[in-house]
Structure formats: structure tokens, C-alpha cells
C-alpha positions, 0 to 999 in steps of 0.5 A: 327215844327208841329207833328201829333199824334194818338193812335199809337203815332207820325206819322208826324213831319215837317214844317207848309208847309208840314203839310198843304200838308198832312192835309186835314180833316174836322175841328171839332171846330168853328174858333175863329178868322178870318184870316185877324184879326188874322194876323193883331193882331199878327203882333201888338204883340211886343217881346221886350224880344225876347231872354228871356226864362222862367227859368222853361223852358230852350230853347237854343240860338242854337235852336232859331237860327236854327229856324230863319235860317229855316224860313230865318229870320234876327235878327231884325225880332221879334218872339214870341215862343210857350214856351213863352206863353204856359200854363205849366205845363198842365193838361192831362187825361189818355186813360182809364179814364171814361168820367164822371171823365174827364168832372169833371176835365174840369168843376172843373179846367175850362178847355175846352180841355185836352191832352190825354196820354197813359200808357207811358205818351205819347200824343195820342190825345185830348179830348174836352168838345164837345167830352164829351157832345156827351155822357153826359146828364146834368140836373141840378146837375144830370149827366147821360151818356153812360155807359162803355165809356172812354176817348179813345172812345170819343177823337179826332182821332188825334191831331196836336202839335207844338214844343216849338220853334215855331212862335206863328203866325204859331200856330195861322195859324194852329188853323185858318186853322183847326179850333182848340181851342188849340195846345199841345206843345210837344218836340223832345222826344215826351214829353208834355211840355205845351198847347197854347190855343186861350186864351193864344194867345189873352192874349199875344196880349192884355197884351204886347206892340205893335210890333216894326216897322223897317225902 
């Protein structure tokens, strides 16, 4: 399942197919993987421990089974879920944070994007290096900037998120289609639980054994 959040909160939550029907906006980031390469790479990903769930992020067997039934999958078809590869806990910034402080957080932690939360700690957007650099001028160690700007002024107007129990291949599809560099993972209570970036997906492809082939 995927959702769309903006400054007003969640305004959509449904399947990938419904997302594609309503989401026709101009992409803001370069595509990081060609569609033909992405599908092939993710097809090679093995999930031999498909039923395994990290101890710090419990996902019920019932939830996984419901997801399989929704996609009409059999027990023999391996799925790698978002919660199994996402970065968690995930750093975030507040709407009211000034843009220099946001940029310093990204630089110090070597991040390229940060989810944006409101005063209730609900996700309302995402801010990237590119968003910030439109208002920052960096010359050696000196940083000049448009004064009075906060994260709320520069962040993307909306953000696409995915549920913890979402096939990673579907997340990659969304990244490719809308040229996203990361997808925040948000549960049914609208709580931010993690972030799946292109690095997380590539790391899972590179580090794990190949997909089992069924006869």
C-alpha cells in the first residue's frame, strides 16, 4: 500500500495501481535505475528468510498473509518487504527548522533527504539537498542563504510513502516512475517508521543470495 501526504496530512492511501491512476506529476529527481535494469536486479534478490522479521520491528504473519492475498501470490513466491531493508530509526526535521540547520543535519549525517514532520510528529513532506541548495550559496566554509526561510518553505509539496508490508519491487517501481531517491515508510497510524532509499535497495541486491528459481 502507498500513501500521499502533504501539509494537510494524508490525502491518499491505496494500492500501486490506484496511485498510478491519480499521480501524474512532473518528477523532481533524476531516475537512478533504468526500468529494465531495476526489475532484473530485484528479480535476482533472494529472500530465503522471507518469514523473518527484525526483532525491533514486529510485523504479524497475518499482515504478511493479507498482503499476499491482495497481490494473489502463492507461498512459494518470495517477497522482500520494506520493513526488512529500511533504515530505522530514521532522522527527520521539523517544519519550522531553518534551512541552514536542515542542511547542516544532512551534511553531518551524510543524508540526501529528510522526512518533514509537523508539531504532532506526523509526516507532511520531504526535503532534499536539491531543495535546500536552491536557497543556499556555499563558498568554501562560508554559507550564505535567503534569510527567513524554513523547511516548510522549500520542501517538496507532497511525499509518497509506503506501508511497512510492501513489496520492495513495488517501491522500486514507484521510485522509477516518479524519479524518487527515497520513500518514507509510514504505518496505518500515520507514524514514520523508516525510510527506503535507493542505497537500501541496491545494498539488499548486492549483499544477499540470488532468487530461488521454482520449476
